[in-house]
N, C-alpha and C positions, 0 to 999 in steps of 0.2 A: 422401554420407558414410554409412558403414556405420553399421546400427542394432545396435551391439555392447551385449549384456547385461552390467550390472555387478554386478547383483543379482535374485535369485530369492526370493520371500517364503515362507517355510516354511508346508507345507500348503496352498499356492496351486495352481491349477490347471496353471500352470506347472511347479511341481516335480514334480506328478501324473504330468505329460506328460514329464519326463525333460528338461527344460531346465535348462541351467547357466549358470554365470557364465562368461563368454568366447564364449559360442555367439552367432552373428549371425542375426536375424530378417530375412530375405529377403524374403519375399510373405506376403500373405494375400488367401488364393482367387486367387492367382495376380499380384496386382497389387503391385507395387513399392514401397516406402514413401517419399513424397517427404519427410515431416515428421512429427512426433508427433500431429498431427489425423488424418493417414491413419492412423494406428494405432488412435487411439480410435475412428474414425470406421467403421473395417472391422470392428474388433472389437465392435461394438454389434450384430451379428447374432446368433441364437442358435446356429447352427452355421457353421462356417468351416474351412478348411484352411489351416496354417502352414507354411511352407517354412522350415526351421533348417539352419543352415552351423554343424556341431558343430566343435570347437577343434582337432580332428583332419583336418578337411577334408571329412569326411561330410557327405553333404545328405541330412536327413529330412524327409518329408511328415508332419505331424500333424495328424489330425481332430480338432476343438475341438466338444464339444457342450456349449452353455452355456445352458441354459433359465432361469436366474437373471439372466444378464446380469452375471456378476461380472466384474472386472478379472483380467486373465490373473495379475495378481502380480508383473511384472518391472518393473524401471527399467534405462534405458540410461546409457552411460557419457556421451552428450551427449543432455541433457534434451530437446532439441529434435529430435534427429537430423539435421537440417539445422542451417546457420549461422544465427545470429540476425540480423535485419536492423538495422541501425545506423542511428541518426537522421543525417540529412544536413542539416538545419537548422542555424541559429546564433541561436538564441534570444538576446534580449536579457536575458532574465531566467534564463538556463539555469544551474542550480545546479551542474552538473558543472564548469562554467567557473570557478566562484568556488572550487574545490578546492586547498587547498595541495597541496605532495608529502608523500609518506610515509604515506599511507593504504592500506587495501584496493586489491589492483591492479582489483579488479571494480568499484570504484566510478567508477574513470574512463572506464567503456563506457557509451555512450549507446545504449540500444537503443530502436527504435520498432517492434516487432515484432507483428502483431496477434494472433499464436498467444500470445506472454507476456500479451497483455492478455486474451484468452479465460481460458488457464490460471491466469494470477496476480494479474490485476487490475491490471495496468499500464496508466497512461494512455499512449496514442498519438496522435501529430497527423494521421494518415492521409495525410502528404504524399509518403511513398515507395511508395503503394499503387499497383502499376498495374492495369490494367482486368482483367487475368486474377485477380489477388488479390481485387479487389472481388467478382467473380462467382465466384470459389471461397467466400468468405464467406458469399454468398447461398445457393448450392449446398449448402453442408454446414448451412447455418442455423445458424450458430453462436451458442450462449445468450446470450452479451453481449459488448459492445466498450465499453471505456472511452475515452472522446475527450477529449483536450486540446484544446479548442478556443480559448478565450482572446478571440476575437472573431469574429464572422460576417459582419463587412465586410472584403471581400476585399485592400482595399487597406491596410487596418490590420493585418490579418494578416500580410500581407508584412512589412510593418514590423516585426511583433513577432518574426515566427519566421525573418527573414531567407531568406524563400524564395519563388521566383517560383509554387510549386504550392501556394496557400495557398487557393484555393477550396473549402471545406470543405462548404458546402451542399449542394452536387451530391450528393457521395458519401453525405451525410446523409439527404437524399432517397430515394436509392437504396435504402439500408439499411431506412430506415422502410417505404418501399413493399412491400420483403421480407418485413417482421416482424422485422427484425433489433434486437434490445433493446440501449438504448446509454445509459450513463452519461456526463454530459460534467461537464469540468473548465474553470474560469476561473482562471488565475494573473493577479490582478488587480495591474495597475501604476500606483502613482498618477500622475494626469495624461496617461496614455498610453490604456488600455482601460477607465476608469473612467467616473463619470458618464453621460453621454447614449450613449455608446457601450458602457456596461455593459447599461443599459436595452433597447437596441437588441438584444444580442446575447441576453439573456434572452426577449425577445418573440418572437425569431426561432425560437429553438429549442423554445419553447414550442408552436409549430404543428405540432410533430413528435412532440407526447405522443399517445399512450401509449409508443410505440417509445422516444422520448427519455424515461427514465423519471426523473430527476432532473438537476439541476446541483449543483456546489458551487462556490463563491466562495472562494478562499483567497488570502492577502496573499501577495506577492513575498517571497522568501527571500532576505536578503541579506548575506553575510558580508564580512569586512575584507580577503578577499584578490580584490577587485576591479580590479586593478591593470590598466589599457587596456581595460576594458570600459563601456559605455556609464552614464553617470549615472542611477542610479535613487533616488527619495524612497522612505522607511520611511513607513508607516502610523502616525500616532500617536494620541494618545487622540482628538480632534476629528474627523480623518477615518475612523478605525474606527466611529466614531459613525453617521457620514454613510453608511458602506456598510451597517451592520446596519439602519438605518433605510429605506434604499432597497430593502434585500431584503424587510424585511418590508412594504413598500407593495406589491411584486409579488405576495407570497404572499397577501394579503388579498384580492386579485383571484382568483388562480389558487384560491383556496380555495371561492369561487364558481363558477368557471366549468371545472374541470378538478378540484373535489372532492379535491386536494391542495395543499400548499404547494409542490412541485414544485423550488424552487430554495430553497438553504440556506447561509449563512456559515458558515466555519470556525470553530471555537472560539478560535481566534486573535484574531480580530474582536472578539469578547465581552469578551476578556480584555484587549486593549489597551484598549478603550473603557472600562474599568469597568463593564462592562453585565451586570444578573444575566443567568445562564444560563439558556435556555429550560427548562422542565419534559422528562421523560424522553418523553412521549407526542407532542409538539411534533416530534419527527426521524420519525415515521410509522414506515417499515420500516427506518431506519438504512442505507439505501443507499450511503450515502458515508462511514460511519464508518471506514473505513481512511484517506480523506483528511483525517481531523481533524475531522469533524464529527458533533458530539455525544458524542464520547468522553467528555469529563468529566461529562455528563448521565449517561450510560449507567453509570459506574462508580460514580456516587454512587447512583444507583436500586439497582443491585444490591448495594451495599454495606450500603445500608439493610436490604434485604430477608435479606440473610445475617445482619446483627445479630439480627433477629428470631428467626430459625432457631438462634442461637446464644448468647440472653440468658443461659445459665446459665454460660459459659465465661470464663475471664480470660487476659491475657497473662502467659506463663510466665517470659519471659526479657527482659531489655533488649536493644532492637534499633535500627537506624538505618534510615532510608528516604531514598534520594538520588533526586532530580528535577530537572526542570528550573525555570527562575524563575517561569514561567507557569502551571505546575501546581501550585506549592508550596501557596499559599493553600487550595487545594479538597482536596489530600491531607493538610494541616495539620487541618481542618475534620473529615475523615473519622476520622483518628486520635484527636483529642479525644474522640470518643464512645468511643472503647475503652481508652486510657490515657493517663497522663501521664509514662509512663516511657519512651514511643517518641519518638525526635528524627525530624525531617523537616528535611533540610538542602538548600537549593536550590543546585545547581552553575553557576556562573557561567561561561557557554562563553568561556574564554579562546582555545582553538583557533580557531573561527570568528571569533568576535568577540561582545561581550556584548548585541549586538542580536538573536542566535539566540538564543532563549529555551526551546525546546519541548526536551523529555527525549531525543528519538530521536537528538538531534545531540551528545548529550555524548560526549566521549572518555574513554578510560581513563585519559588521563595528565591530564586536568583534577580526574578523581575522586581519583586519588593526590594531586596536588599539593595539593588543597584540603580532604582529609581525614587526610592524616597526622599532623596532630598533634592530633586529636580523639579522645575515646574514643567508640567505635562500638558498644560492647557484645558480644554475641554472635553476631549475624549483621547483616550489611548487604544491605538490599532494594534491588534496582535494577529499572526497566521491562525487559521483555525487548526492547522496541523499541531499546535502546542498542546489540544485538547483532544479528548476521546467524544464519543457520541454524546455522554451527559456532562459535556464542559467542565471537564475535570482535568488538571493538570498531571503530569507524571508523578508528582511528590504528594499527589492527593488533595492538593489545594483546590478549590473552586475559583471560578472567577468572582464569586461575589467576595471571597476571602482577600484577593488581589484589590479588586474595587476599594474596599473597607481600608485596607491599610495604606492605600496610596491615595483613596480620596478622588478618585477620578473613575468616569463612565469607560468600561471596556467594551469595544467593537471589535467583532472578529471578522476576519476577512478570508476568502477561498483564496487559492493560488490563481486568480482570475484577474487579468487585469484592467475588465470592464467595472468588475466591481469592486477592485481597489479604488480607481479613480471616480466612483460613483459614491463611496462612501470617504473619499478625500473631500469631495464637492458638497456636501451634505452639511 
């Protein structure tokens, strides 16, 4: 595929070199680009030549001298340059297979691409890696790979992924030997890869520390759209508490042997178990916060510090915050420290089913339906995790669609306690 340039950042090296939208980057130091990793790898030198095909067909060779190792300042029409690698598994817990019709088209694409793992933090199974891919990751010494492990026992992993290419430890061993850092994920399915199987997976992955830097254990997400899919059981209060206790038991050992807790349960397990959330320091470097590990503790810690810095400020207008059922008590606790004029409303997930309680899976239509008869004040604050980069909800509604239906201004908030308080006080 061609590396067609769709955007040139103002005042960038590329703009100074005369590179324009629509130009094609052909080679760097004479080497053709296979994908975005080649681009980043080859541009890492202080001096290099780039070959550009202009929109009129002319070919230009541009010498780049970049002592500060800045990015050229260009974006490509295809972010990867190459086609993304598709997941070939049929996981028993796959969330994409549980999606109804009528959602954003991109949600139905199953990626399993190591380049997206490096660049965006996506979790991959490693099942579609050829030996050449493994060697390329090693040769480029990619800074990290996020791995969906689920189980280290090959037979069990074959069952979970419905794949015959499930022997994961041999690849992890190669990566670890080469110094490639990995963060691992276990999607826990009750009665399948929990219990003794979970103990085995955690123990075997710990042998590869520090290259395997951490493990997150997250509960399987089950929507109401599972017709024709294998039966899976939800984690309830008791079974969630068992998981938390099991992980804490491993942590006590790892703190002595590895000087880190190493394995962490997702916030959802603590919420399900009605278990007190750990303190901020418990999560160490928050390596798996994007996976729902330590999100609530981080938010509370930042919010409390922001309160100290803004002790002389007060809320100026009435506002409403919407969130998921699981986070509502924690958000309410924070809001109570600021004002009693701010309402926190949990949205029941009718689109996916009421067992889905996280804020990031709430749709625009559920917000409209459940808030249409309520007084919302001057602004409606929503978590940014409900939206994609184009600010579109999962059901393809835009912020403008919801604003129009509810006749209220919508303000997005990152999972950041400082930002949350600032937007409450404005």
